[in-house]
Each structure stands twice: as C-alpha cells, then as structure tokens.
PyMOL Python script that loads the backbone (N, CA, C, O; Angstrom):
from pymol import cmd

cmd.read_pdbstr("""\
ATOM      1  N   MET A   1      -4.549  -2.609  17.810  1.00  0.00           N
ATOM      2  CA  MET A   1      -4.478  -2.873  16.386  1.00  0.00           C
ATOM      3  C   MET A   1      -4.497  -4.386  16.174  1.00  0.00           C
ATOM      4  O   MET A   1      -3.646  -5.105  16.697  1.00  0.00           O
ATOM      5  N   LYS A   2      -5.464  -4.855  15.411  1.00  0.00           N
ATOM      6  CA  LYS A   2      -5.626  -6.296  15.194  1.00  0.00           C
ATOM      7  C   LYS A   2      -4.433  -6.899  14.468  1.00  0.00           C
ATOM      8  O   LYS A   2      -4.029  -8.023  14.767  1.00  0.00           O
ATOM      9  N   LEU A   3      -3.871  -6.171  13.527  1.00  0.00           N
ATOM     10  CA  LEU A   3      -2.747  -6.699  12.757  1.00  0.00           C
ATOM     11  C   LEU A   3      -1.560  -7.014  13.662  1.00  0.00           C
ATOM     12  O   LEU A   3      -0.899  -8.038  13.484  1.00  0.00           O
ATOM     13  N   LYS A   4      -1.287  -6.149  14.623  1.00  0.00           N
ATOM     14  CA  LYS A   4      -0.185  -6.393  15.565  1.00  0.00           C
ATOM     15  C   LYS A   4      -0.416  -7.673  16.356  1.00  0.00           C
ATOM     16  O   LYS A   4       0.503  -8.469  16.550  1.00  0.00           O
ATOM     17  N   LYS A   5      -1.642  -7.862  16.806  1.00  0.00           N
ATOM     18  CA  LYS A   5      -1.965  -9.051  17.599  1.00  0.00           C
ATOM     19  C   LYS A   5      -1.790 -10.320  16.774  1.00  0.00           C
ATOM     20  O   LYS A   5      -1.266 -11.316  17.274  1.00  0.00           O
ATOM     21  N   VAL A   6      -2.218 -10.294  15.528  1.00  0.00           N
ATOM     22  CA  VAL A   6      -2.078 -11.466  14.658  1.00  0.00           C
ATOM     23  C   VAL A   6      -0.602 -11.753  14.406  1.00  0.00           C
ATOM     24  O   VAL A   6      -0.172 -12.905  14.470  1.00  0.00           O
ATOM     25  N   ALA A   7       0.177 -10.708  14.119  1.00  0.00           N
ATOM     26  CA  ALA A   7       1.613 -10.884  13.873  1.00  0.00           C
ATOM     27  C   ALA A   7       2.296 -11.484  15.092  1.00  0.00           C
ATOM     28  O   ALA A   7       3.129 -12.381  14.960  1.00  0.00           O
ATOM     29  N   GLU A   8       1.952 -10.999  16.270  1.00  0.00           N
ATOM     30  CA  GLU A   8       2.540 -11.526  17.503  1.00  0.00           C
ATOM     31  C   GLU A   8       2.135 -12.989  17.713  1.00  0.00           C
ATOM     32  O   GLU A   8       2.964 -13.825  18.070  1.00  0.00           O
ATOM     33  N   LYS A   9       0.867 -13.283  17.491  1.00  0.00           N
ATOM     34  CA  LYS A   9       0.355 -14.636  17.696  1.00  0.00           C
ATOM     35  C   LYS A   9       1.104 -15.660  16.841  1.00  0.00           C
ATOM     36  O   LYS A   9       1.391 -16.765  17.301  1.00  0.00           O
ATOM     37  N   PHE A  10       1.418 -15.294  15.605  1.00  0.00           N
ATOM     38  CA  PHE A  10       2.062 -16.221  14.689  1.00  0.00           C
ATOM     39  C   PHE A  10       3.575 -16.012  14.566  1.00  0.00           C
ATOM     40  O   PHE A  10       4.238 -16.669  13.763  1.00  0.00           O
ATOM     41  N   GLY A  11       4.104 -15.101  15.360  1.00  0.00           N
ATOM     42  CA  GLY A  11       5.545 -14.864  15.342  1.00  0.00           C
ATOM     43  C   GLY A  11       6.053 -14.257  14.048  1.00  0.00           C
ATOM     44  O   GLY A  11       7.176 -14.531  13.624  1.00  0.00           O
ATOM     45  N   ILE A  12       5.230 -13.436  13.423  1.00  0.00           N
ATOM     46  CA  ILE A  12       5.601 -12.800  12.158  1.00  0.00           C
ATOM     47  C   ILE A  12       6.111 -11.395  12.448  1.00  0.00           C
ATOM     48  O   ILE A  12       5.410 -10.606  13.084  1.00  0.00           O
ATOM     49  N   PRO A  13       7.318 -11.068  11.994  1.00  0.00           N
ATOM     50  CA  PRO A  13       7.813  -9.704  12.196  1.00  0.00           C
ATOM     51  C   PRO A  13       6.924  -8.711  11.429  1.00  0.00           C
ATOM     52  O   PRO A  13       6.568  -8.949  10.275  1.00  0.00           O
ATOM     53  N   LEU A  14       6.581  -7.620  12.073  1.00  0.00           N
ATOM     54  CA  LEU A  14       5.707  -6.619  11.468  1.00  0.00           C
ATOM     55  C   LEU A  14       6.424  -5.280  11.436  1.00  0.00           C
ATOM     56  O   LEU A  14       6.953  -4.833  12.453  1.00  0.00           O
ATOM     57  N   LYS A  15       6.444  -4.648  10.293  1.00  0.00           N
ATOM     58  CA  LYS A  15       7.042  -3.324  10.135  1.00  0.00           C
ATOM     59  C   LYS A  15       5.952  -2.389   9.640  1.00  0.00           C
ATOM     60  O   LYS A  15       5.393  -2.602   8.564  1.00  0.00           O
ATOM     61  N   ILE A  16       5.648  -1.364  10.409  1.00  0.00           N
ATOM     62  CA  ILE A  16       4.654  -0.373  10.015  1.00  0.00           C
ATOM     63  C   ILE A  16       5.410   0.850   9.524  1.00  0.00           C
ATOM     64  O   ILE A  16       6.216   1.433  10.249  1.00  0.00           O
ATOM     65  N   ILE A  17       5.138   1.228   8.287  1.00  0.00           N
ATOM     66  CA  ILE A  17       5.794   2.380   7.686  1.00  0.00           C
ATOM     67  C   ILE A  17       4.756   3.482   7.552  1.00  0.00           C
ATOM     68  O   ILE A  17       3.789   3.354   6.802  1.00  0.00           O
ATOM     69  N   LYS A  18       4.966   4.552   8.279  1.00  0.00           N
ATOM     70  CA  LYS A  18       4.017   5.661   8.242  1.00  0.00           C
ATOM     71  C   LYS A  18       4.238   6.507   6.990  1.00  0.00           C
ATOM     72  O   LYS A  18       5.364   6.697   6.532  1.00  0.00           O
ATOM     73  N   VAL A  19       3.139   7.000   6.461  1.00  0.00           N
ATOM     74  CA  VAL A  19       3.234   7.892   5.312  1.00  0.00           C
ATOM     75  C   VAL A  19       3.469   9.306   5.821  1.00  0.00           C
ATOM     76  O   VAL A  19       3.229   9.608   6.990  1.00  0.00           O
ATOM     77  N   ASP A  20       3.937  10.158   4.937  1.00  0.00           N
ATOM     78  CA  ASP A  20       4.265  11.513   5.345  1.00  0.00           C
ATOM     79  C   ASP A  20       3.568  12.529   4.455  1.00  0.00           C
ATOM     80  O   ASP A  20       2.591  12.212   3.776  1.00  0.00           O
ATOM     81  N   ARG A  21       4.067  13.714   4.465  1.00  0.00           N
ATOM     82  CA  ARG A  21       3.475  14.810   3.697  1.00  0.00           C
ATOM     83  C   ARG A  21       3.421  14.488   2.199  1.00  0.00           C
ATOM     84  O   ARG A  21       2.502  14.930   1.510  1.00  0.00           O
ATOM     85  N   ASP A  22       4.381  13.735   1.694  1.00  0.00           N
ATOM     86  CA  ASP A  22       4.383  13.367   0.280  1.00  0.00           C
ATOM     87  C   ASP A  22       3.086  12.662  -0.116  1.00  0.00           C
ATOM     88  O   ASP A  22       2.551  12.888  -1.201  1.00  0.00           O
ATOM     89  N   TYR A  23       2.591  11.811   0.776  1.00  0.00           N
ATOM     90  CA  TYR A  23       1.355  11.078   0.485  1.00  0.00           C
ATOM     91  C   TYR A  23       0.165  12.034   0.418  1.00  0.00           C
ATOM     92  O   TYR A  23      -0.682  11.903  -0.466  1.00  0.00           O
ATOM     93  N   ILE A  24       0.094  12.978   1.325  1.00  0.00           N
ATOM     94  CA  ILE A  24      -0.990  13.960   1.324  1.00  0.00           C
ATOM     95  C   ILE A  24      -0.954  14.770   0.032  1.00  0.00           C
ATOM     96  O   ILE A  24      -1.998  15.053  -0.556  1.00  0.00           O
ATOM     97  N   ASP A  25       0.237  15.138  -0.407  1.00  0.00           N
ATOM     98  CA  ASP A  25       0.372  15.889  -1.655  1.00  0.00           C
ATOM     99  C   ASP A  25      -0.140  15.081  -2.849  1.00  0.00           C
ATOM    100  O   ASP A  25      -0.744  15.641  -3.764  1.00  0.00           O
ATOM    101  N   ILE A  26       0.099  13.773  -2.843  1.00  0.00           N
ATOM    102  CA  ILE A  26      -0.392  12.910  -3.921  1.00  0.00           C
ATOM    103  C   ILE A  26      -1.913  12.869  -3.914  1.00  0.00           C
ATOM    104  O   ILE A  26      -2.541  12.908  -4.972  1.00  0.00           O
ATOM    105  N   ILE A  27      -2.497  12.792  -2.748  1.00  0.00           N
ATOM    106  CA  ILE A  27      -3.960  12.757  -2.640  1.00  0.00           C
ATOM    107  C   ILE A  27      -4.562  14.069  -3.150  1.00  0.00           C
ATOM    108  O   ILE A  27      -5.583  14.068  -3.838  1.00  0.00           O
ATOM    109  N   LYS A  28      -3.929  15.167  -2.812  1.00  0.00           N
ATOM    110  CA  LYS A  28      -4.440  16.475  -3.232  1.00  0.00           C
ATOM    111  C   LYS A  28      -4.254  16.733  -4.722  1.00  0.00           C
ATOM    112  O   LYS A  28      -5.087  17.389  -5.348  1.00  0.00           O
ATOM    113  N   ASN A  29      -3.164  16.219  -5.293  1.00  0.00           N
ATOM    114  CA  ASN A  29      -2.855  16.501  -6.689  1.00  0.00           C
ATOM    115  C   ASN A  29      -2.284  15.260  -7.375  1.00  0.00           C
ATOM    116  O   ASN A  29      -1.089  15.218  -7.667  1.00  0.00           O
ATOM    117  N   PRO A  30      -3.119  14.247  -7.639  1.00  0.00           N
ATOM    118  CA  PRO A  30      -2.617  13.011  -8.241  1.00  0.00           C
ATOM    119  C   PRO A  30      -2.191  13.207  -9.694  1.00  0.00           C
ATOM    120  O   PRO A  30      -2.910  13.802 -10.497  1.00  0.00           O
ATOM    121  N   LYS A  31      -1.013  12.696 -10.006  1.00  0.00           N
ATOM    122  CA  LYS A  31      -0.465  12.820 -11.360  1.00  0.00           C
ATOM    123  C   LYS A  31      -1.403  12.224 -12.404  1.00  0.00           C
ATOM    124  O   LYS A  31      -1.569  12.794 -13.483  1.00  0.00           O
ATOM    125  N   TYR A  32      -2.015  11.086 -12.095  1.00  0.00           N
ATOM    126  CA  TYR A  32      -2.864  10.388 -13.053  1.00  0.00           C
ATOM    127  C   TYR A  32      -4.351  10.690 -12.864  1.00  0.00           C
ATOM    128  O   TYR A  32      -5.203  10.014 -13.441  1.00  0.00           O
ATOM    129  N   GLY A  33      -4.657  11.696 -12.062  1.00  0.00           N
ATOM    130  CA  GLY A  33      -6.033  12.143 -11.901  1.00  0.00           C
ATOM    131  C   GLY A  33      -6.826  11.323 -10.905  1.00  0.00           C
ATOM    132  O   GLY A  33      -6.351  10.334 -10.348  1.00  0.00           O
ATOM    133  N   TYR A  34      -8.044  11.772 -10.705  1.00  0.00           N
ATOM    134  CA  TYR A  34      -8.940  11.107  -9.768  1.00  0.00           C
ATOM    135  C   TYR A  34      -9.747  10.040 -10.474  1.00  0.00           C
ATOM    136  O   TYR A  34     -10.199  10.219 -11.605  1.00  0.00           O
ATOM    137  N   GLY A  35      -9.916   8.941  -9.793  1.00  0.00           N
ATOM    138  CA  GLY A  35     -10.773   7.880 -10.307  1.00  0.00           C
ATOM    139  C   GLY A  35     -12.192   8.122  -9.845  1.00  0.00           C
ATOM    140  O   GLY A  35     -12.589   9.254  -9.571  1.00  0.00           O
ATOM    141  N   ARG A  36     -12.936   7.065  -9.764  1.00  0.00           N
ATOM    142  CA  ARG A  36     -14.316   7.148  -9.313  1.00  0.00           C
ATOM    143  C   ARG A  36     -14.385   7.638  -7.867  1.00  0.00           C
ATOM    144  O   ARG A  36     -13.577   7.227  -7.034  1.00  0.00           O
ATOM    145  N   ASN A  37     -15.322   8.491  -7.573  1.00  0.00           N
ATOM    146  CA  ASN A  37     -15.554   9.021  -6.217  1.00  0.00           C
ATOM    147  C   ASN A  37     -14.320   9.709  -5.632  1.00  0.00           C
ATOM    148  O   ASN A  37     -14.016   9.531  -4.453  1.00  0.00           O
ATOM    149  N   MET A  38     -13.611  10.489  -6.442  1.00  0.00           N
ATOM    150  CA  MET A  38     -12.442  11.249  -5.967  1.00  0.00           C
ATOM    151  C   MET A  38     -11.348  10.335  -5.432  1.00  0.00           C
ATOM    152  O   MET A  38     -10.691  10.680  -4.450  1.00  0.00           O
ATOM    153  N   ASN A  39     -11.138   9.193  -6.046  1.00  0.00           N
ATOM    154  CA  ASN A  39     -10.183   8.208  -5.567  1.00  0.00           C
ATOM    155  C   ASN A  39      -8.954   8.150  -6.477  1.00  0.00           C
ATOM    156  O   ASN A  39      -9.043   7.628  -7.588  1.00  0.00           O
ATOM    157  N   PRO A  40      -7.814   8.675  -6.030  1.00  0.00           N
ATOM    158  CA  PRO A  40      -6.598   8.641  -6.865  1.00  0.00           C
ATOM    159  C   PRO A  40      -5.843   7.320  -6.718  1.00  0.00           C
ATOM    160  O   PRO A  40      -4.672   7.310  -6.337  1.00  0.00           O
ATOM    161  N   CYS A  41      -6.510   6.212  -7.019  1.00  0.00           N
ATOM    162  CA  CYS A  41      -5.963   4.873  -6.776  1.00  0.00           C
ATOM    163  C   CYS A  41      -4.606   4.620  -7.419  1.00  0.00           C
ATOM    164  O   CYS A  41      -3.697   4.108  -6.766  1.00  0.00           O
ATOM    165  N   ILE A  42      -4.461   4.968  -8.676  1.00  0.00           N
ATOM    166  CA  ILE A  42      -3.215   4.656  -9.367  1.00  0.00           C
ATOM    167  C   ILE A  42      -2.040   5.334  -8.673  1.00  0.00           C
ATOM    168  O   ILE A  42      -1.004   4.709  -8.447  1.00  0.00           O
ATOM    169  N   ASP A  43      -2.197   6.589  -8.342  1.00  0.00           N
ATOM    170  CA  ASP A  43      -1.120   7.326  -7.685  1.00  0.00           C
ATOM    171  C   ASP A  43      -0.807   6.764  -6.300  1.00  0.00           C
ATOM    172  O   ASP A  43       0.358   6.681  -5.911  1.00  0.00           O
ATOM    173  N   CYS A  44      -1.842   6.381  -5.561  1.00  0.00           N
ATOM    174  CA  CYS A  44      -1.638   5.797  -4.227  1.00  0.00           C
ATOM    175  C   CYS A  44      -0.888   4.473  -4.336  1.00  0.00           C
ATOM    176  O   CYS A  44       0.024   4.202  -3.555  1.00  0.00           O
ATOM    177  N   ARG A  45      -1.272   3.661  -5.300  1.00  0.00           N
ATOM    178  CA  ARG A  45      -0.613   2.366  -5.479  1.00  0.00           C
ATOM    179  C   ARG A  45       0.849   2.543  -5.856  1.00  0.00           C
ATOM    180  O   ARG A  45       1.717   1.836  -5.342  1.00  0.00           O
ATOM    181  N   ILE A  46       1.123   3.486  -6.752  1.00  0.00           N
ATOM    182  CA  ILE A  46       2.511   3.762  -7.131  1.00  0.00           C
ATOM    183  C   ILE A  46       3.302   4.181  -5.902  1.00  0.00           C
ATOM    184  O   ILE A  46       4.417   3.704  -5.690  1.00  0.00           O
ATOM    185  N   PHE A  47       2.741   5.061  -5.097  1.00  0.00           N
ATOM    186  CA  PHE A  47       3.404   5.532  -3.878  1.00  0.00           C
ATOM    187  C   PHE A  47       3.715   4.364  -2.939  1.00  0.00           C
ATOM    188  O   PHE A  47       4.830   4.244  -2.432  1.00  0.00           O
ATOM    189  N   MET A  48       2.717   3.507  -2.714  1.00  0.00           N
ATOM    190  CA  MET A  48       2.907   2.386  -1.796  1.00  0.00           C
ATOM    191  C   MET A  48       3.934   1.387  -2.323  1.00  0.00           C
ATOM    192  O   MET A  48       4.742   0.865  -1.555  1.00  0.00           O
ATOM    193  N   PHE A  49       3.907   1.121  -3.625  1.00  0.00           N
ATOM    194  CA  PHE A  49       4.889   0.199  -4.199  1.00  0.00           C
ATOM    195  C   PHE A  49       6.300   0.787  -4.149  1.00  0.00           C
ATOM    196  O   PHE A  49       7.268   0.051  -3.958  1.00  0.00           O
ATOM    197  N   GLN A  50       6.424   2.095  -4.316  1.00  0.00           N
ATOM    198  CA  GLN A  50       7.745   2.722  -4.191  1.00  0.00           C
ATOM    199  C   GLN A  50       8.273   2.565  -2.771  1.00  0.00           C
ATOM    200  O   GLN A  50       9.451   2.267  -2.572  1.00  0.00           O
ATOM    201  N   ARG A  51       7.403   2.766  -1.786  1.00  0.00           N
ATOM    202  CA  ARG A  51       7.803   2.584  -0.387  1.00  0.00           C
ATOM    203  C   ARG A  51       8.169   1.135  -0.109  1.00  0.00           C
ATOM    204  O   ARG A  51       9.139   0.853   0.594  1.00  0.00           O
ATOM    205  N   ALA A  52       7.386   0.219  -0.667  1.00  0.00           N
ATOM    206  CA  ALA A  52       7.667  -1.211  -0.474  1.00  0.00           C
ATOM    207  C   ALA A  52       9.004  -1.581  -1.103  1.00  0.00           C
ATOM    208  O   ALA A  52       9.772  -2.342  -0.514  1.00  0.00           O
ATOM    209  N   LYS A  53       9.289  -1.057  -2.287  1.00  0.00           N
ATOM    210  CA  LYS A  53      10.556  -1.350  -2.954  1.00  0.00           C
ATOM    211  C   LYS A  53      11.738  -0.868  -2.115  1.00  0.00           C
ATOM    212  O   LYS A  53      12.743  -1.565  -1.974  1.00  0.00           O
ATOM    213  N   LYS A  54      11.601   0.333  -1.564  1.00  0.00           N
ATOM    214  CA  LYS A  54      12.677   0.880  -0.727  1.00  0.00           C
ATOM    215  C   LYS A  54      12.916  -0.020   0.490  1.00  0.00           C
ATOM    216  O   LYS A  54      14.061  -0.312   0.835  1.00  0.00           O
ATOM    217  N   PHE A  55      11.842  -0.452   1.129  1.00  0.00           N
ATOM    218  CA  PHE A  55      11.964  -1.315   2.291  1.00  0.00           C
ATOM    219  C   PHE A  55      12.547  -2.671   1.902  1.00  0.00           C
ATOM    220  O   PHE A  55      13.371  -3.227   2.628  1.00  0.00           O
ATOM    221  N   MET A  56      12.119  -3.205   0.755  1.00  0.00           N
ATOM    222  CA  MET A  56      12.664  -4.472   0.276  1.00  0.00           C
ATOM    223  C   MET A  56      14.180  -4.390   0.132  1.00  0.00           C
ATOM    224  O   MET A  56      14.901  -5.307   0.525  1.00  0.00           O
ATOM    225  N   GLN A  57      14.651  -3.291  -0.431  1.00  0.00           N
ATOM    226  CA  GLN A  57      16.088  -3.110  -0.629  1.00  0.00           C
ATOM    227  C   GLN A  57      16.813  -3.020   0.713  1.00  0.00           C
ATOM    228  O   GLN A  57      17.922  -3.531   0.862  1.00  0.00           O
ATOM    229  N   GLU A  58      16.179  -2.367   1.685  1.00  0.00           N
ATOM    230  CA  GLU A  58      16.784  -2.222   3.013  1.00  0.00           C
ATOM    231  C   GLU A  58      16.974  -3.579   3.701  1.00  0.00           C
ATOM    232  O   GLU A  58      17.971  -3.799   4.389  1.00  0.00           O
ATOM    233  N   ILE A  59      16.014  -4.479   3.509  1.00  0.00           N
ATOM    234  CA  ILE A  59      16.076  -5.759   4.218  1.00  0.00           C
ATOM    235  C   ILE A  59      16.549  -6.912   3.341  1.00  0.00           C
ATOM    236  O   ILE A  59      16.691  -8.035   3.825  1.00  0.00           O
ATOM    237  N   GLY A  60      16.793  -6.653   2.060  1.00  0.00           N
ATOM    238  CA  GLY A  60      17.274  -7.694   1.158  1.00  0.00           C
ATOM    239  C   GLY A  60      16.190  -8.653   0.690  1.00  0.00           C
ATOM    240  O   GLY A  60      16.484  -9.799   0.353  1.00  0.00           O
ATOM    241  N   ALA A  61      14.954  -8.205   0.665  1.00  0.00           N
ATOM    242  CA  ALA A  61      13.847  -9.055   0.207  1.00  0.00           C
ATOM    243  C   ALA A  61      13.827  -9.112  -1.318  1.00  0.00           C
ATOM    244  O   ALA A  61      14.301  -8.197  -1.991  1.00  0.00           O
ATOM    245  N   SER A  62      13.276 -10.191  -1.847  1.00  0.00           N
ATOM    246  CA  SER A  62      13.210 -10.329  -3.298  1.00  0.00           C
ATOM    247  C   SER A  62      11.773 -10.282  -3.832  1.00  0.00           C
ATOM    248  O   SER A  62      11.572 -10.300  -5.046  1.00  0.00           O
ATOM    249  N   PHE A  63      10.774 -10.223  -2.949  1.00  0.00           N
ATOM    250  CA  PHE A  63       9.388 -10.112  -3.396  1.00  0.00           C
ATOM    251  C   PHE A  63       8.524  -9.580  -2.264  1.00  0.00           C
ATOM    252  O   PHE A  63       8.942  -9.553  -1.106  1.00  0.00           O
ATOM    253  N   ILE A  64       7.310  -9.155  -2.614  1.00  0.00           N
ATOM    254  CA  ILE A  64       6.328  -8.711  -1.628  1.00  0.00           C
ATOM    255  C   ILE A  64       4.992  -9.387  -1.916  1.00  0.00           C
ATOM    256  O   ILE A  64       4.727  -9.815  -3.040  1.00  0.00           O
ATOM    257  N   PHE A  65       4.166  -9.476  -0.897  1.00  0.00           N
ATOM    258  CA  PHE A  65       2.790  -9.928  -1.064  1.00  0.00           C
ATOM    259  C   PHE A  65       1.910  -8.694  -1.011  1.00  0.00           C
ATOM    260  O   PHE A  65       2.034  -7.877  -0.098  1.00  0.00           O
ATOM    261  N   THR A  66       1.022  -8.555  -1.985  1.00  0.00           N
ATOM    262  CA  THR A  66       0.136  -7.391  -2.003  1.00  0.00           C
ATOM    263  C   THR A  66      -1.248  -7.714  -1.458  1.00  0.00           C
ATOM    264  O   THR A  66      -1.997  -6.811  -1.087  1.00  0.00           O
ATOM    265  N   GLY A  67      -1.585  -8.983  -1.410  1.00  0.00           N
ATOM    266  CA  GLY A  67      -2.922  -9.357  -0.981  1.00  0.00           C
ATOM    267  C   GLY A  67      -3.918  -9.363  -2.133  1.00  0.00           C
ATOM    268  O   GLY A  67      -5.092  -9.680  -1.941  1.00  0.00           O
ATOM    269  N   GLU A  68      -3.460  -9.018  -3.309  1.00  0.00           N
ATOM    270  CA  GLU A  68      -4.342  -8.999  -4.468  1.00  0.00           C
ATOM    271  C   GLU A  68      -4.420 -10.390  -5.082  1.00  0.00           C
ATOM    272  O   GLU A  68      -3.531 -11.220  -4.894  1.00  0.00           O
ATOM    273  N   VAL A  69      -5.487 -10.622  -5.810  1.00  0.00           N
ATOM    274  CA  VAL A  69      -5.668 -11.880  -6.511  1.00  0.00           C
ATOM    275  C   VAL A  69      -5.578 -11.574  -8.000  1.00  0.00           C
ATOM    276  O   VAL A  69      -6.308 -10.726  -8.512  1.00  0.00           O
ATOM    277  N   LEU A  70      -4.682 -12.266  -8.690  1.00  0.00           N
ATOM    278  CA  LEU A  70      -4.506 -12.021 -10.120  1.00  0.00           C
ATOM    279  C   LEU A  70      -5.797 -12.270 -10.885  1.00  0.00           C
ATOM    280  O   LEU A  70      -6.507 -13.246 -10.643  1.00  0.00           O
ATOM    281  N   GLY A  71      -6.081 -11.375 -11.803  1.00  0.00           N
ATOM    282  CA  GLY A  71      -7.265 -11.530 -12.637  1.00  0.00           C
ATOM    283  C   GLY A  71      -8.562 -11.129 -11.960  1.00  0.00           C
ATOM    284  O   GLY A  71      -9.631 -11.259 -12.556  1.00  0.00           O
ATOM    285  N   GLN A  72      -8.492 -10.652 -10.750  1.00  0.00           N
ATOM    286  CA  GLN A  72      -9.687 -10.243 -10.017  1.00  0.00           C
ATOM    287  C   GLN A  72      -9.761  -8.726  -9.966  1.00  0.00           C
ATOM    288  O   GLN A  72      -8.739  -8.046  -9.879  1.00  0.00           O
ATOM    289  N   ARG A  73     -10.965  -8.208 -10.018  1.00  0.00           N
ATOM    290  CA  ARG A  73     -11.164  -6.770  -9.854  1.00  0.00           C
ATOM    291  C   ARG A  73     -11.655  -6.512  -8.444  1.00  0.00           C
ATOM    292  O   ARG A  73     -12.339  -7.360  -7.870  1.00  0.00           O
ATOM    293  N   PRO A  74     -11.328  -5.371  -7.873  1.00  0.00           N
ATOM    294  CA  PRO A  74     -11.817  -5.081  -6.526  1.00  0.00           C
ATOM    295  C   PRO A  74     -13.339  -4.955  -6.500  1.00  0.00           C
ATOM    296  O   PRO A  74     -13.963  -4.592  -7.497  1.00  0.00           O
ATOM    297  N   HIS A  75     -13.908  -5.253  -5.369  1.00  0.00           N
ATOM    298  CA  HIS A  75     -15.356  -5.138  -5.200  1.00  0.00           C
ATOM    299  C   HIS A  75     -15.757  -3.675  -5.193  1.00  0.00           C
ATOM    300  O   HIS A  75     -15.177  -2.873  -4.462  1.00  0.00           O
ATOM    301  N   VAL A  76     -16.733  -3.328  -5.993  1.00  0.00           N
ATOM    302  CA  VAL A  76     -17.225  -1.948  -6.052  1.00  0.00           C
ATOM    303  C   VAL A  76     -18.700  -1.963  -5.696  1.00  0.00           C
ATOM    304  O   VAL A  76     -19.512  -2.576  -6.390  1.00  0.00           O
ATOM    305  N   SER A  77     -19.041  -1.284  -4.609  1.00  0.00           N
ATOM    306  CA  SER A  77     -20.442  -1.196  -4.218  1.00  0.00           C
ATOM    307  C   SER A  77     -21.127  -0.100  -5.029  1.00  0.00           C
ATOM    308  O   SER A  77     -20.552   0.966  -5.249  1.00  0.00           O
ATOM    309  N   THR A  78     -22.337  -0.359  -5.465  1.00  0.00           N
ATOM    310  CA  THR A  78     -23.089   0.662  -6.204  1.00  0.00           C
ATOM    311  C   THR A  78     -24.378   0.973  -5.515  1.00  0.00           C
ATOM    312  O   THR A  78     -25.146   1.810  -5.990  1.00  0.00           O
TER     313      THR A  78
END
""", "prot")
cmd.dss("prot")
cmd.show_as("cartoon", "prot")
cmd.util.cbc("prot")
cmd.orient("prot")
C-alpha cells in the first residue's frame, strides 16, 4: 500500500479504519438517493465524516483534512 510507505517515510502516524456492513447498507439503500452513475456520494460522505468525527473524539483532535479544495468541484469525465 503506497499510503503506508509514504506515512512511514515521513514519520506520520497512519490509522486505517475499515468500513463494515453499515457502509454496504448505505450503498444499497442511500437515504439521499443515487447521484450520477449510481453514485450515492452524499450518503457516503456523511458516513465517512461520522466515522472521522468518532475517531477525532477518541484521539482528542480538533480538525480533519479532507483533501478537498474549497470552491472546487470534483473532476467529472464525460
């Protein structure tokens, strides 16, 4: 896994949180429906942010990095 190697190289602690059956259920039946190409993005993002919040509370963190750029839309290939 490339991410592990990068984290080790720079001495960054890495925590991998595996998803469980709850995530599969969200994919099968998203509360906010399917987006383009059967993509339940909103529900997946909510799920991931809930997991991140729980982990933040466990370790006493006050913020997270999402990797997103404010004001930017994701690249969509057509």
